[in-house]
C-alpha positions in Angstrom: 31.0 13.2 -18.2 27.6 12.6 -16.6 24.0 14.0 -16.6 21.2 13.7 -14.1 17.5 14.7 -14.2 16.2 16.2 -11.0 12.7 16.1 -9.5 11.8 19.4 -11.0 12.7 18.4 -14.5 16.0 20.2 -14.6 19.0 18.3 -16.1 22.4 18.7 -14.5 25.5 18.0 -16.5 29.1 17.9 -15.4 31.8 18.8 -17.9 35.3 17.5 -18.4 36.8 20.6 -16.7 34.9 20.0 -13.5 32.1 22.5 -13.8 28.3 22.1 -13.8 25.7 23.4 -16.2 21.9 23.2 -15.8 19.8 22.5 -18.9 16.2 23.9 -18.6 13.7 25.0 -21.2 16.0 24.4 -24.1 18.9 26.4 -22.7 22.1 25.8 -20.7 22.8 28.0 -17.6 26.1 29.7 -16.9 28.8 27.3 -15.7 29.1 26.7 -11.9 32.7 26.0 -11.1 34.4 24.2 -8.2 37.5 25.7 -6.7 39.6 22.9 -8.3 40.2 23.4 -12.0 41.4 20.1 -13.5 40.7 17.7 -16.2 38.4 14.8 -15.2 38.7 11.2 -16.3 35.4 10.3 -14.7 32.5 11.9 -12.8 29.2 11.0 -11.2 26.1 13.0 -10.1 23.9 11.9 -7.3 20.7 13.4 -5.8 17.2 14.4 -6.5 17.3 18.2 -5.9 19.8 21.0 -6.2 20.1 21.1 -2.4 21.1 17.4 -2.0 23.1 17.1 -5.3 26.5 15.5 -4.8 29.2 15.9 -7.4 32.0 13.2 -7.5 34.9 14.0 -9.7 37.7 11.5 -10.6 40.8 13.3 -11.9 43.9 12.7 -13.9 45.9 13.6 -10.7 44.9 10.5 -8.8 42.4 12.3 -6.5 38.7 12.2 -6.1 36.9 15.5 -5.3 33.4 15.5 -3.7 31.4 18.8 -3.6 27.9 20.1 -3.2 26.1 23.2 -4.5 25.2 24.0 -0.8 28.9 24.5 0.0 30.5 27.8 0.7 32.1 29.7 -2.2 35.5 31.3 -2.3 36.3 34.9 -3.4 35.9 33.9 -7.0 32.4 32.5 -6.5 33.6 28.9 -6.9 32.3 26.1 -4.7 34.6 24.7 -2.0 35.3 21.0 -1.7 33.4 18.8 0.7 36.0 16.0 0.7 39.2 15.2 -1.1 39.8 11.4 -1.3 43.5 10.5 -1.6 45.0 7.1 -2.1 45.0 6.0 -5.7 48.3 6.0 -7.6 46.8 6.4 -11.0 44.1 8.2 -13.0 40.6 7.5 -11.8 38.7 5.6 -14.5 35.3 5.4 -12.9 33.5 6.6 -9.7 30.1 5.5 -8.4 27.9 6.3 -5.4 26.0 3.7 -3.4 22.2 4.3 -4.0 21.4 4.4 -0.2 24.6 4.5 1.8 27.4 7.1 2.1 29.8 5.0 0.1 31.8 5.7 -3.1 33.6 3.1 -5.2 36.5 4.1 -7.5 38.8 2.2 -9.9 42.1 3.3 -11.2 45.2 2.8 -13.3 46.8 1.4 -10.2 44.7 -1.9 -10.5 42.9 -1.3 -7.2 39.2 -1.0 -6.2 38.6 1.4 -3.3 35.4 1.8 -1.3 35.3 5.2 0.5 33.0 5.7 3.5 32.2 9.4 3.6 30.9 9.3 7.2 33.7 7.4 8.9 36.5 8.6 6.5 37.6 5.0 6.1 38.5 3.1 2.9 38.5 -0.5 1.9 41.2 -1.3 -0.8 40.9 -4.4 -2.9 43.5 -6.0 -5.0 42.9 -8.8 -7.5 43.0 -7.6 -11.1 46.2 -8.0 -13.0 45.8 -4.9 -15.1 43.9 -1.6 -15.2 40.4 -1.7 -13.8 37.8 0.0 -16.0 34.5 -0.2 -14.2 33.1 -1.1 -10.8 29.7 -0.5 -9.2 27.6 -1.3 -6.2 24.8 -3.8 -6.2 22.5 -5.1 -3.4 25.2 -6.9 -1.4 28.1 -7.1 -3.8 30.2 -5.2 -6.3 31.2 -6.1 -9.9 34.4 -5.0 -11.6 35.8 -5.4 -15.1 39.4 -4.9 -16.2 42.0 -4.8 -18.9 43.0 -8.4 -17.8 39.9 -9.7 -19.5 38.3 -10.7 -16.2 35.1 -9.9 -14.4 35.2 -10.1 -10.6 32.5 -10.2 -8.0 33.4 -8.7 -4.5 31.7 -8.3 -1.1 31.7 -5.0 0.7 34.6 -6.1 2.9 36.8 -6.2 -0.2 37.0 -10.0 -0.6 36.8 -11.5 -4.1 33.9 -13.9 -4.3 34.2 -15.0 -7.9 36.3 -14.5 -11.0 34.9 -15.0 -14.5 37.5 -15.7 -17.1 36.2 -16.3 -20.6 37.2 -13.4 -22.9 40.4 -13.7 -25.0 43.0 -11.1 -25.6 42.7 -7.9 -23.5 39.9 -6.0 -21.9 36.4 -6.5 -20.6 35.1 -3.0 -21.4 31.5 -3.2 -20.0 29.1 -5.2 -17.9 25.4 -5.1 -16.9 23.6 -6.9 -14.1 20.1 -8.3 -14.6 17.3 -6.5 -12.7 17.0 -9.4 -10.2 20.7 -9.8 -10.0 20.8 -13.5 -11.0 23.3 -13.0 -13.8 25.8 -10.6 -15.3 26.6 -9.8 -18.9 30.1 -8.8 -20.0 31.3 -7.2 -23.2 34.9 -7.9 -24.2 37.5 -6.5 -26.5 37.2 -9.7 -28.4 33.8 -8.6 -29.6 31.9 -11.3 -27.6 29.2 -11.0 -25.0 29.3 -13.5 -22.2 26.6 -14.4 -19.6 27.7 -15.5 -16.1 25.4 -16.8 -13.4 25.4 -15.1 -10.0 23.5 -17.9 -8.4 26.4 -18.7 -6.1 25.6 -15.5 -4.1 22.4 -17.1 -2.9 24.1 -20.3 -1.7 24.9 -20.3 1.9 27.7 -22.9 1.3 28.8 -24.8 -1.7 30.4 -27.4 0.5 30.0 -28.8 4.0 32.0 -31.1 6.3 31.1 -34.8 6.8 30.5 -35.6 10.4 33.0 -38.4 10.9 35.4 -37.1 13.6 32.9 -37.8 16.3 33.7 -41.5 15.8 37.5 -41.0 16.2 39.5 -41.4 19.4 41.8 -38.6 20.5 44.6 -38.0 18.1 43.0 -40.0 15.2 43.3 -38.2 11.8 41.9 -38.9 8.3 44.8 -40.2 6.2 42.9 -41.1 3.0 39.5 -41.9 1.6 37.8 -43.3 -1.6 34.3 -43.3 -3.0 31.9 -45.9 -4.3 28.3 -44.8 -5.2 26.9 -43.5 -2.0 29.6 -44.9 0.2 32.8 -43.1 1.5 35.5 -45.4 2.8 37.9 -43.6 5.2 41.3 -44.7 6.4 42.9 -43.1 9.5 46.3 -42.8 11.0 45.4 -45.4 13.6 44.9 -48.1 11.0 41.1 -48.0 11.1 38.9 -48.2 8.1 35.4 -46.6 8.4 32.4 -46.9 6.1 30.2 -43.8 5.8 26.8 -44.4 4.2 24.3 -42.4 6.2 25.8 -43.7 9.4 29.5 -44.2 10.2 30.8 -47.6 11.2 34.2 -49.2 11.8 34.7 -52.1 9.4 38.4 -53.0 9.6 41.6 -52.6 11.5 45.2 -53.7 10.8 48.4 -52.7 12.5 50.3 -52.3 9.1 47.8 -49.6 8.0 49.1 -47.2 10.6 52.4 -46.7 8.8 51.6 -46.8 5.1 48.6 -47.6 2.9 47.2 -47.1 -0.6 43.5 -47.7 -1.3 41.1 -48.1 -4.2 37.7 -49.5 -5.0 37.3 -52.0 -7.9 34.5 -52.0 -10.5 32.4 -54.5 -8.5 32.6 -52.3 -5.3 35.3 -54.3 -3.5 37.5 -52.1 -1.3 41.3 -53.0 -1.6 44.2 -51.7 0.4 47.9 -52.3 0.0 50.4 -51.7 2.8 54.2 -51.2 3.2 54.9 -54.9 3.7 53.3 -56.2 0.5 50.0 -57.3 2.0 46.7 -56.9 0.1 43.7 -56.1 2.4 40.1 -56.8 1.5 38.2 -55.0 4.5 34.7 -55.9 3.4 35.7 -59.6 3.3 38.0 -59.3 6.3 40.7 -61.0 4.3 44.5 -60.4 3.8 46.5 -61.8 0.9 50.3 -61.8 0.8 51.6 -60.5 -2.5 55.2 -59.4 -2.0 57.8 -58.5 0.7 58.0 -54.9 -0.5 55.9 -51.8 -0.3 52.9 -51.6 -2.7 53.2 -48.2 -4.1 49.9 -47.9 -5.9 46.7 -49.8 -6.7 44.8 -49.2 -10.0 41.4 -50.4 -11.2 39.8 -50.5 -14.6 36.5 -48.9 -15.5 36.1 -51.2 -18.5 36.9 -54.6 -16.9 36.9 -56.2 -13.5 40.7 -55.8 -13.1 43.1 -54.7 -10.4 46.7 -53.6 -11.0 49.5 -53.3 -8.4 52.7 -51.4 -8.7 55.9 -52.1 -6.8 59.5 -51.0 -7.5 60.7 -54.5 -7.8 58.0 -56.1 -10.0 56.7 -53.0 -11.8 53.1 -53.1 -13.0 51.2 -56.4 -12.3 47.7 -57.6 -13.1 46.7 -59.1 -9.8 44.0 -61.7 -8.9 44.4 -63.8 -5.8 43.0 -66.8 -7.6 45.6 -66.9 -10.3 49.3 -66.2 -10.7 50.0 -62.4 -11.0 50.6 -61.3 -14.6 53.6 -59.0 -15.0 53.9 -56.3 -17.7 57.3 -55.4 -19.1 59.2 -53.5 -16.5 60.0 -49.8 -17.2 62.8 -48.3 -15.1 62.0 -44.9 -13.5 58.5 -44.8 -15.0 56.0 -44.7 -12.1 52.4 -45.2 -13.3 49.8 -42.7 -12.5 46.8 -44.1 -14.4 46.0 -47.5 -16.1 43.1 -48.4 -18.5 42.3 -50.8 -21.2 42.3 -49.3 -24.7 40.8 -52.4 -26.4 40.7 -56.1 -26.0 44.5 -56.4 -26.8 46.0 -53.2 -25.4 46.6 -51.6 -22.0 47.4 -47.9 -21.7 49.5 -46.5 -18.9 50.3 -42.9 -18.0 53.5 -42.1 -16.1 54.8 -39.6 -13.6 57.4 -38.4 -16.2 54.8 -37.5 -18.8 54.8 -40.7 -21.0 52.0 -42.7 -22.5 52.8 -46.4 -22.7 50.9 -49.2 -24.6 51.3 -52.8 -23.5 50.2 -56.0 -25.1 47.5 -57.4 -22.9 48.3 -61.0 -23.8 52.1 -61.2 -23.2 52.7 -57.9 -21.2 55.3 -56.7 -23.7 55.8 -53.0 -24.5 54.2 -52.0 -27.8 54.7 -48.3 -27.9 55.9 -45.4 -25.7 55.5 -41.7 -26.3 56.6 -38.8 -24.1 54.2 -35.9 -24.4 55.0 -33.8 -21.3 57.7 -33.1 -18.7 55.2 -33.6 -15.9 52.7 -36.2 -14.6 50.0 -37.7 -16.8 46.9 -37.5 -14.6 44.0 -39.1 -16.6 43.1 -40.9 -19.8 39.6 -40.8 -21.4 38.8 -43.1 -24.3 36.9 -41.1 -26.9 35.8 -41.9 -30.5 38.8 -43.5 -32.3 41.4 -42.1 -29.9 41.8 -40.9 -26.3 42.2 -37.7 -24.4 45.1 -37.2 -21.9 45.4 -34.6 -19.2 48.6 -33.6 -17.6 49.7 -31.6 -14.5 51.1 -28.8 -16.6 47.6 -27.9 -17.6 47.6 -29.3 -21.1 45.0 -31.4 -22.8 46.1 -33.8 -25.6 44.4 -36.1 -28.0 46.2 -39.2 -29.2 45.5 -42.2 -31.4 46.8 -45.7 -31.4 47.4 -46.9 -35.0 49.6 -49.6 -36.5 51.0 -50.4 -33.0 52.1 -46.8 -32.5 50.9 -44.0 -30.2 50.5 -40.8 -32.2 50.0 -37.3 -30.8 47.2 -35.6 -32.8 47.1 -32.2 -30.9 47.9 -30.6 -27.6 46.3 -27.5 -26.1 46.9 -25.4 -23.0 43.8 -25.3 -20.9 44.8 -23.6 -17.7 47.8 -22.0 -15.9 47.3 -24.5 -13.1 47.0 -28.3 -13.2 44.6 -30.7 -15.0 43.7 -33.7 -12.9 40.7 -35.4 -14.4 38.5 -35.6 -17.6 35.0 -37.0 -17.9 31.8 -37.0 -19.8 28.5 -35.7 -18.6 25.3 -35.1 -20.7 27.4 -35.8 -23.9 29.8 -33.0 -23.0 33.4 -33.3 -21.9 34.6 -31.6 -18.7 38.0 -31.2 -17.1 38.9 -30.7 -13.5 42.1 -29.2 -12.0 43.6 -26.8 -9.5 44.8 -23.2 -9.7 46.2 -21.5 -6.7 43.8 -22.4 -3.8 40.8 -23.4 -5.9 39.4 -26.6 -7.5 38.1 -25.8 -10.9 35.9 -27.4 -13.5 36.4 -26.5 -17.1 34.5 -27.3 -20.3 36.3 -28.3 -23.5 36.3 -24.6 -24.7 38.5 -23.7 -21.7 35.8 -21.8 -19.8 35.8 -22.1 -16.1 32.3 -23.1 -15.1 32.8 -23.8 -11.4 35.3 -23.2 -8.6 35.6 -24.4 -5.1 37.9 -22.7 -2.5 39.4 -25.9 -1.1 42.8 -24.6 -0.2 44.7 -26.0 -3.2 45.9 -29.3 -4.7 48.1 -30.5 -1.9 45.5 -32.6 0.0 43.7 -35.8 -0.4 40.7 -35.4 -2.7 38.3 -37.3 -5.0 35.8 -36.2 -7.6 32.6 -38.3 -8.2 32.1 -38.0 -11.9 28.6 -39.4 -11.8 27.2 -37.1 -9.1 29.6 -34.2 -9.9 30.5 -33.9 -6.3 33.9 -32.9 -5.0 35.3 -34.4 -1.8 38.4 -33.0 -0.1 40.2 -32.9 3.2 40.5 -29.5 4.9 41.1 -28.7 8.5 41.5 -32.4 9.2 38.0 -33.2 8.0 36.4 -34.5 4.8 34.3 -31.9 3.0 31.7 -32.6 0.3 30.2 -30.2 -2.3 26.8 -30.0 -3.8 26.5 -31.2 -7.5 28.8 -28.7 -9.2 28.0 -28.6 -12.9 24.3 -28.1 -12.5 24.8 -25.0 -10.3 26.8 -23.2 -13.0 25.4 -24.4 -16.3 23.7 -21.0 -16.8 27.0 -19.6 -18.0 26.9 -19.1 -21.7 28.1 -17.2 -24.7 25.5 -14.9 -26.2 27.7 -13.4 -28.9 30.9 -15.4 -29.9 34.2 -13.8 -30.3 36.5 -13.7 -33.3 39.9 -12.6 -31.9 40.9 -10.6 -28.9 42.9 -8.1 -31.1 43.5 -7.2 -34.7 43.4 -10.1 -37.3 46.6 -9.9 -39.2 46.3 -12.7 -41.7 43.8 -15.2 -43.2 44.3 -18.3 -45.4 41.9 -20.9 -46.9 42.9 -24.4 -45.8 40.3 -26.6 -47.3 37.2 -26.2 -49.5 34.4 -28.6 -50.2 30.9 -28.4 -51.8 29.3 -27.6 -48.4 31.9 -25.7 -46.5 35.2 -23.8 -46.4 37.8 -24.2 -43.7 40.1 -21.1 -43.2 42.7 -20.0 -40.7 43.2 -16.7 -39.1 46.2 -15.2 -37.1 46.0 -12.2 -34.8 47.9 -9.7 -32.8 47.2 -11.6 -29.6 49.0 -14.6 -31.0 46.0 -16.9 -31.5 45.9 -19.2 -34.5 42.3 -20.3 -35.2 40.5 -22.5 -37.7 37.0 -21.5 -38.8 34.2 -23.2 -40.8 32.0 -21.3 -43.2 28.8 -23.3 -44.0 27.4 -22.4 -47.4 23.9 -23.6 -46.5 23.5 -21.6 -43.3 25.8 -18.8 -44.3 27.3 -19.0 -40.8 30.9 -19.0 -39.6 31.9 -21.0 -36.5 35.2 -21.6 -34.7 36.4 -25.2 -34.8 40.0 -25.0 -33.4 42.2 -22.5 -31.7 45.7 -22.6 -30.2 48.2 -20.1 -28.8 51.7 -21.2 -29.7 53.2 -18.0 -30.9 54.8 -15.6 -28.4 54.3 -12.5 -30.7 51.8 -11.5 -33.3 51.1 -13.8 -36.3 51.9 -12.0 -39.5 51.3 -14.7 -42.1 49.6 -18.1 -42.7 50.4 -20.1 -45.8 49.2 -23.5 -47.1 51.2 -25.9 -49.3 50.2 -29.3 -50.5 51.0 -31.1 -47.3 51.6 -28.4 -44.7 50.4 -25.2 -43.1 52.9 -22.6 -42.0 52.3 -19.7 -39.5 55.0 -17.1 -38.8 55.4 -13.6 -37.4 57.1 -11.8 -34.6 60.0 -13.1 -32.3 61.4 -14.9 -35.4 58.9 -17.7 -34.9 57.7 -20.0 -37.7 55.7 -23.2 -37.0 55.1 -26.1 -39.3 51.6 -27.7 -39.0 49.7 -30.6 -40.5 45.9 -30.2 -41.1 44.1 -33.3 -40.0 40.6 -34.0 -38.7 39.8 -30.2 -38.8 42.7 -29.5 -36.4 46.3 -28.3 -36.8 48.9 -30.7 -35.5 52.3 -29.2 -34.7 55.1 -30.9 -36.6 58.2 -28.7 -36.2 59.4 -25.1 -35.8 62.2 -23.0 -37.3 65.4 -22.5 -35.3 66.5 -19.0 -34.5 69.0 -17.8 -37.1 69.4 -14.0 -36.5 71.8 -12.5 -33.9 69.6 -9.4 -33.7 66.9 -9.2 -31.0 63.3 -8.9 -32.0 63.6 -10.0 -35.7 60.3 -10.6 -37.5 59.5 -13.0 -40.3 58.1 -10.9 -43.2 57.2 -13.5 -45.8 57.8 -17.2 -46.7 58.0 -19.1 -50.0 57.3 -22.9 -50.0 58.5 -25.6 -52.3 57.8 -29.3 -51.7 60.0 -31.7 -53.6 59.9 -35.5 -53.1 60.6 -36.0 -49.4 62.0 -32.6 -48.8 60.5 -29.2 -47.9 62.2 -25.9 -48.8 61.4 -22.6 -47.2 62.5 -19.3 -48.5 62.2 -17.0 -45.5 62.5 -13.2 -45.6 63.5 -11.7 -42.2 63.1 -8.1 -41.0 66.9 -7.8 -40.7 67.0 -7.7 -44.5 68.3 -11.3 -45.1 66.7 -14.1 -47.2 67.4 -17.5 -45.6 66.7 -20.8 -47.2 65.8 -23.8 -45.0 65.6 -27.5 -46.0 63.7 -30.1 -44.0 63.7 -33.8 -44.3 63.4 -34.8 -40.7 64.6 -31.5 -39.2 65.2 -28.0 -40.5 68.7 -27.1 -41.8 69.9 -23.8 -43.0 71.4 -24.1 -46.5 
């Protein structure tokens, strides 16, 4: 279970049945037993001499035994226990001793991490992992643990979780190692990959700090909203005041209407615009007010591509507004509140809605061109990219769409996070996403790896992210807080050895073959469907696409002339289209069996004119034939 070399050259070993043996001059000594005879799951030896040797034994009976060779012996000549540590509710997978302090850390089947103080007989119990914890050890001023939940966590000595690294797929992070100067940690996962994570955050006193604005407020005045432009922060308060923060803070505008309701935005040219509950448009920097309507202005949008401002009211819908010309109204869509507006090209305007739709309008006449619902929740951001555009949604999905032949088409959708996605942007030719999960603001890369997190308190607050400076602003404890540039702090995180799958690969299928490369698909026990590229010149395999749509293991993948099919457990079969080196979901097979937990064993495929025929063998012993023209029908 463990071995330790002492100062005099002797090697002490502890065996699985909780006894010691000394190895010296090529021979083992007689066993030295403790009074407790049990099977160990873990053990650790600590000390430099036989006199100060400490034996720590983690048992299958949920207890930890601590004993020394200087302890008294019982009538059988067995060493008595120094301490018995009781508290775990599962087997003890690992125990470790602090190098200088009388502290022991243990991890268990019960998902807890416990720090035992041998002098004060106190214990610090930490919860955070969602499955069994395999390893944990002390470092200079922190602990690191790894678990079956595929996470690596960093803790302080008070039991608080400082950081969670989630990057491995499937189950299990089995091992980890800290660098000698403790600036990064390496993790080895059950998916076969080795990941590197920066520990630089431990040396930062604070990742965010409050902006000193409240000293300018009168008693009872509170920040209601704010927006950013370059180095300037514009702040609106509950007293109807607008402040400008740019090194110094100054009051630049006041209006009585702004006390009750207000929305604000900054246009491309830097003009600050506010809309109130009585239909007035305020330009604080110009000290000007323009009357637009007699109803509440619900939102103000600006374009990054053009110098344009859009207003939205319940009566008029979306309107292109310029005080010098007559407002230009787009076709009204009932019950579709816009969340984001941007020009796709010279002729087309894109709009995301609160109900999960993407809408395309003709820029010249304002008429609806195309509308596609891709989510049940809010569309949060649109990013134009190559010949299409990315869309983020509050459900945590990232989608890629194209606008062709006056129609919006969904190319693919992928789940990025359990929380929400709020923004997508480019930096250094890389795509990043932002969102919230529980009480943290997160930044992801396109590979779904979390590269930064800020403990802001959660999404239910006013916030803004500066995409150019990578700084996050948010309201907490009635004040505006600002972070340091976030991405640069965490860019050291990397993949040293890439993964294949998190569990067993159950099937493989060649999708496309050219002179230079082969594209093939794999399906696994952990429900991931992946596409890989094998390059003939470099003799290398690289992942190009991955999606987790299946609820149970993927048993088979088959390719026909026009389609790709994946099927397996839970009676699931998905129909895909291979396009642009990605799989686009077209349809899925309805449930046909009345028996629970039926698996699809094999599939035969026939394409005939405009019809697709599937001959599906189920584990209930029945062959079912399905026909698809627009939808699957059992025949």
